[in-house]
C-alpha positions in Angstrom: 38.9 66.8 126.5 37.1 70.0 125.5 38.2 71.7 122.4 37.3 75.4 122.2 37.6 76.9 118.7 38.3 80.6 118.9 37.4 82.6 115.8 39.4 85.8 116.0 38.9 87.0 119.5 41.1 90.0 118.8 43.7 89.5 121.5 46.9 91.1 120.5 50.3 91.0 122.3 51.8 94.3 123.3 55.2 95.2 124.8 55.8 98.0 127.2 58.7 100.4 126.4 61.9 99.9 128.3 61.9 103.0 130.6 65.5 102.6 131.8 66.9 102.2 128.4 65.1 105.3 127.2 66.4 107.2 130.2 70.0 106.0 129.7 70.1 106.9 126.0 72.8 109.5 125.1 71.4 113.0 124.3 72.1 114.1 120.7 74.7 117.0 120.3 73.1 120.4 120.3 73.5 122.0 116.9 74.6 125.6 116.5 71.7 127.6 115.2 70.7 131.2 115.1 67.5 130.3 116.8 67.1 128.4 120.1 66.9 124.7 119.4 63.6 122.9 119.8 63.4 120.0 122.3 63.0 116.7 120.4 59.4 115.3 120.7 59.2 112.6 123.4 58.4 109.1 122.1 54.9 108.1 122.8 54.6 104.4 123.8 51.9 102.5 121.9 48.7 102.0 123.8 48.1 98.4 124.8 45.3 96.6 122.9 42.1 97.0 124.8 41.3 93.3 124.8 38.7 93.6 127.5 37.3 97.0 126.7 33.5 97.1 126.7 32.0 96.7 123.3 35.3 95.3 121.8 34.5 93.3 118.7 34.9 89.6 119.5 33.8 86.8 117.3 31.7 84.0 118.8 33.4 80.8 120.0 32.8 77.4 118.5 32.9 75.0 121.5 33.6 71.3 120.8 33.3 69.0 123.8 34.8 65.5 123.6 35.0 62.6 126.0 38.4 62.7 127.7 39.1 58.9 127.2 37.5 58.0 123.9 37.6 61.4 122.2 34.0 61.0 121.0 32.3 64.2 120.3 29.7 65.2 122.9 28.5 68.5 121.6 29.4 71.4 119.3 27.8 74.8 120.1 28.5 78.5 119.7 29.4 80.7 122.7 30.3 84.3 123.2 33.7 85.2 124.6 32.1 87.3 127.3 30.3 84.3 128.7 32.0 82.8 131.8 33.5 79.4 132.5 30.4 78.5 134.5 28.3 78.9 131.4 30.5 76.4 129.6 30.3 74.0 132.6 26.5 74.3 132.7 26.3 73.7 128.9 28.4 70.5 129.1 26.5 69.2 132.1 23.1 69.8 130.5 23.9 68.4 127.1 25.8 65.4 128.5 23.3 64.6 131.2 25.9 65.0 134.0 24.4 65.5 137.5 27.2 67.8 138.5 29.2 70.4 136.6 32.5 69.2 135.2 35.7 70.9 136.2 37.6 72.5 133.4 41.4 72.7 133.2 43.4 74.7 130.8 47.3 74.6 130.7 47.4 73.0 134.2 45.1 75.7 135.6 41.6 75.1 137.1 39.2 77.5 135.3 37.2 79.6 137.7 33.4 79.7 137.3 32.8 83.5 137.0 35.9 84.1 134.7 35.0 85.2 131.1 36.1 82.7 128.5 38.1 85.4 126.7 40.3 85.7 129.8 40.2 82.1 130.9 41.6 80.7 127.7 44.6 83.0 127.3 48.0 81.5 127.5 49.6 81.5 130.9 53.0 82.8 129.8 51.7 85.9 128.2 48.2 86.9 129.6 47.6 89.3 126.7 48.6 86.9 124.0 46.2 85.3 121.6 45.5 81.6 121.7 48.2 79.2 120.3 48.6 78.8 116.6 46.1 76.3 115.2 47.3 72.7 114.8 47.3 70.8 111.6 43.6 69.9 112.1 42.0 73.2 113.0 38.4 74.4 113.1 36.6 75.7 110.1 37.9 79.0 108.8 41.4 78.5 110.4 40.2 79.3 113.9 42.6 78.9 116.8 42.2 75.8 119.0 42.6 75.7 122.8 42.6 72.3 124.5 40.6 72.2 127.8 40.3 69.1 129.9 36.9 68.3 131.5 37.0 66.4 134.8 33.5 65.0 135.5 32.8 64.9 139.2 30.6 62.0 140.3 27.4 62.8 142.2 27.8 62.5 145.9 25.3 59.9 147.2 24.5 58.4 150.6 22.8 55.0 150.9 20.9 54.1 154.1 19.4 50.9 155.3 16.6 50.8 157.9 14.6 48.6 160.2 11.6 49.7 158.1 12.8 47.0 155.6 13.9 49.5 153.0 17.0 51.2 151.8 17.3 54.6 150.2 19.7 56.4 147.8 20.1 60.1 148.6 21.6 63.1 146.9 24.1 64.1 149.5 24.2 67.7 148.5 20.5 68.4 148.0 19.1 66.0 150.5 16.6 64.5 147.9 15.7 60.8 148.0 16.5 59.5 144.5 15.4 55.9 145.0 13.6 53.8 147.6 14.7 50.2 147.5 11.7 48.0 148.3 11.6 44.2 148.5 13.2 42.9 151.7 11.0 41.1 154.1 12.9 42.0 157.3 14.9 44.8 158.7 18.2 45.6 156.8 21.5 44.7 158.4 23.9 46.3 156.0 24.3 48.3 152.8 27.3 48.5 150.5 28.1 50.3 147.2 30.1 48.7 144.5 33.5 50.4 143.7 32.2 51.4 140.2 29.0 52.9 141.8 26.8 50.8 139.6 25.1 48.7 142.3 24.0 48.8 145.9 24.2 45.6 147.9 21.8 45.1 150.8 21.4 42.4 153.4 18.5 41.6 155.7 17.1 39.5 158.5 15.0 37.8 155.8 18.1 35.8 155.0 18.7 37.3 151.6 21.0 39.8 149.9 19.8 41.9 147.0 21.7 43.9 144.3 20.1 47.1 143.1 20.8 49.4 140.2 22.2 52.7 141.5 20.9 54.6 138.6 17.3 53.2 138.5 16.7 51.7 141.9 15.5 48.5 140.4 16.4 45.1 142.1 18.7 43.2 139.7 19.2 40.0 141.7 18.0 38.3 144.9 20.0 35.5 146.6 19.1 33.4 149.6 22.6 33.3 151.0 22.6 31.6 154.4 20.7 29.5 156.9 20.9 32.3 159.4 20.1 35.9 158.9 22.6 37.9 156.8 24.6 40.3 158.9 27.0 41.9 156.4 28.0 42.0 152.7 30.7 43.6 150.6 31.6 43.7 146.9 35.0 42.7 145.5 36.8 45.6 143.8 35.8 44.4 140.4 32.2 43.7 141.4 32.6 40.1 140.2 32.2 38.6 143.7 30.5 39.4 146.9 31.2 38.2 150.5 28.4 37.7 153.1 28.5 37.0 156.8 25.8 35.4 158.8 24.4 34.3 162.1 25.2 30.7 161.1 28.9 31.3 161.9 29.9 31.2 158.2 30.9 33.6 155.5 30.4 32.8 151.8 31.8 34.2 148.6 29.3 34.6 145.7 29.6 34.9 141.9 27.7 38.0 141.1 26.8 36.9 137.6 25.5 33.4 138.4 24.4 33.9 141.9 26.3 30.7 142.9 28.4 30.3 146.0 32.0 29.7 145.0 33.6 29.5 148.4 32.5 28.8 152.0 34.6 30.3 154.8 34.2 28.1 157.9 36.1 28.6 161.1 34.2 31.0 163.4 32.4 29.5 166.3 29.8 32.3 166.6 28.0 34.8 164.5 29.9 36.7 161.8 29.3 40.4 162.4 31.3 41.9 159.5 32.9 40.8 156.3 34.9 42.8 153.6 37.2 42.4 150.6 40.5 44.2 150.7 40.9 47.1 148.3 43.2 45.0 146.1 40.8 42.0 146.1 43.5 39.6 147.5 42.0 39.1 150.9 38.8 38.8 152.8 38.4 39.7 156.5 35.7 38.6 158.8 34.8 39.6 162.4 32.9 37.4 164.8 31.2 37.2 168.2 33.8 34.5 169.0 36.2 37.3 169.9 38.4 36.8 166.8 38.8 38.2 163.3 40.1 36.1 160.4 41.9 36.8 157.1 41.1 34.5 154.2 42.2 33.8 150.7 39.0 34.4 148.6 40.2 32.2 145.7 40.6 29.0 147.8 38.6 29.8 150.9 41.6 29.0 153.1 42.0 30.8 156.4 45.4 32.6 156.4 45.4 34.2 159.9 43.3 34.0 163.0 43.5 37.4 164.8 43.3 36.8 168.6 43.6 39.5 171.2 40.1 40.9 171.8 38.3 40.1 175.0 34.8 40.5 173.7 32.8 40.2 170.5 34.4 41.7 167.4 31.8 43.9 165.7 33.5 45.9 163.0 36.5 45.9 160.7 38.1 47.9 157.9 41.1 47.5 155.5 43.6 50.3 155.0 43.5 51.8 151.5 46.8 50.0 150.6 45.4 46.7 152.1 48.5 46.4 154.4 46.6 46.8 157.6 43.3 45.7 159.2 41.5 47.6 162.0 39.0 45.8 164.2 36.5 47.1 166.8 35.0 45.2 169.7 32.0 45.4 172.1 34.3 46.2 175.1 35.4 49.5 173.5 38.8 48.4 172.3 40.1 48.6 168.8 43.2 47.0 167.3 45.3 47.3 164.2 46.8 44.2 162.5 49.2 43.4 159.7 47.3 41.7 156.9 50.2 39.7 155.4 51.4 38.2 158.7 48.4 38.6 161.0 50.6 40.2 163.7 49.1 42.9 166.0 50.4 46.5 165.3 48.6 48.6 167.8 45.9 48.6 170.5 43.6 51.6 170.7 41.9 52.2 174.1 39.6 55.0 175.1 36.0 54.2 174.3 33.8 53.2 177.1 31.2 51.3 175.0 31.1 49.0 171.9 32.9 50.1 168.8 30.2 49.7 166.1 32.3 51.0 163.1 35.9 51.6 162.1 37.5 53.0 159.0 40.9 54.3 157.7 41.2 57.8 156.3 41.6 57.6 152.5 
């Protein structure tokens, strides 16, 4: 939450005269005089306050920026009312170390970047009115307080894995490489980002998976996970676990803190090409070259459903955002949609003429 303390901006409410009422008023009786009567002077409506007139005297603003969740103070700095919302966004981003500007919201309105603060922080019901009356705990000098919410937009990043044995973390908007992840001894087979954006998980033909810090690019753990090369890996939603698939026909579930294998998922008869946790963490799905996909209980390692119906290697899979459906793609160009709870087929998607290497649901 951003608290903006306003010290006498000088915004005054004004009301326009009621033209119809003035026109409908009864004319006074004409008195009898020896001289012609003089017409009454027309009422002159008051001029509205020139709140935006150039050179209008406006006191500086005292800006208090607080974390939205904890309420902890981030900064307190003076600003001028003629400065725009973008100036406030830049100040918050610079002082707080945000990569992107925060979005500011006032009274359910998104504040526009070029809009002057004096205009942006007016009340919506009366655009010429001053800010609300100060609450019990107001700024020094009895200044008015306006509550503005700051929504911090996370930096957009892309993570790539290459046959050159490295992974890279990129700024998706500027195209800059932020980190080069060095350490694998073979080409990379998959990359995955934890739901909290704290870590990158990579797998390689060197039969290891590595966890890297998203912020520093440092390798935080290395695990030799299978007897065959590692083909895929995915975090659980809480980042406590990871699942890996391998050329040794098995998938394994790993405790991220201890690096220990907590569950082995046996059942496929050929290489496991893809493995993923469901968004709610209640299921794991695997896809294999044995032409099947499987749904597992990550807590017990028990296979819940064997999804049969493809006529070639199953190469890719993805859960729907609500974890109710699973999509699979195969090397013969066919894709299928399955129910997660019952393992029943829901739809067959035909049209591709070559292998389906990746599938996903729209968020």
